[in-house]
Every structure is written in structure tokens, then in C-alpha cells.
N, C-alpha and C positions, 0 to 999 in steps of 0.2 A: 366657091361656095362659102356662105357664112352660116355658122351654127346658130340655132335659135336660143341657145343657152350659153352663158359664159363658160370658159374664156372665148373671146372672139379673136380671130387672126385676120388682120386686114393687111394687104400688101402695101397699101398707101393710106396713111391716116390723114384725114381732113375733117374739118368741123362738120361739113355737110354729110359725110358718111357716118360720122359718129351720131349726128342728129337723126339721120334716116333710120338707123338701127337702134335708136334710143340708148346709146352706149354712154356709160360714165368712164372717165379715165381709168378707174380701177378695174374696169371690165376688159381693158385692152392690154395685151402683153406686147411690150416693145422689145424686139430682138435686134441687137446691134453688135458690131465688132468692137473689140477693146485691145488697143495696142499694148497696154500695160499688163495684160494677162498672157501667159505662155500659150503657144499654139495649141488649140483644142481644149483648153481649160474653159469651164463654164461656171458662171456664178449667177445667182438670182438675187435681185435687190428690189426693194420697194421704195420708190420716190428718190428724192435727192436732186442734186444739180446735174447739169449736162456735162460737167467736167471737161469742157472744151470740145465736145463732140458736136459738130454742126447738125448732124441728123437728129440727134436727141434734142438739141436746142430747138430745132424746127418743130418737132412733135410737141414739146412743151408749150411752145408759142401757139401752135394751132389748136391745142386742146385747152389752153389757158389753165393748165395744171401740171404739176410734176409728180402726181400721185399714182402713176401707172406702174405696174410691176414690170421689171426689166430683166431680160435674159441677156447677159453679157457673154459673148463668145470670144475667147482669146485668139488673136491672130499673131501675136508676138511682134517684136520689132525686127526690122530687116538687119 
């Protein structure tokens, strides 16, 4: 289900879904793993580069913007 008001949570971000729901990048929360954070630590960040994360890079490319809020969840290094 997609909420009718921000924030929106989409399992898979694509330009077509963003257009269908008339979403701007700043309306989408990108939740992703972060090797550089300790397991279970969470940080919220607005915009910035992908920092080598291919999934984040893909979202930035699909939305043509890096201005989406991000929730970084630490998974730690093995």
C-alpha cells in the first residue's frame, strides 16, 4: 500500500512509479544498509553522494536526483 501523503515507502523505486504517484525525490525515504556503521546503529541523512553503494547509486540515477532523505542502517563489517 502507498500512503496518499508523504512520506512514501516504495519497495522498488523507479521513475515510472515516482511519476505515477507524482512523487518528488524529497518525498521518498531511501532505507539502505551501511557497512561503515556498527550493527543496528541508524542515521538519517538528506542528500549527498552514493559513497560507493550501488543500490543508492541506482536510485539516484533512476530519480535523476540525490535529494532524497536516507535512513542508513548499520550492518557492520564482517
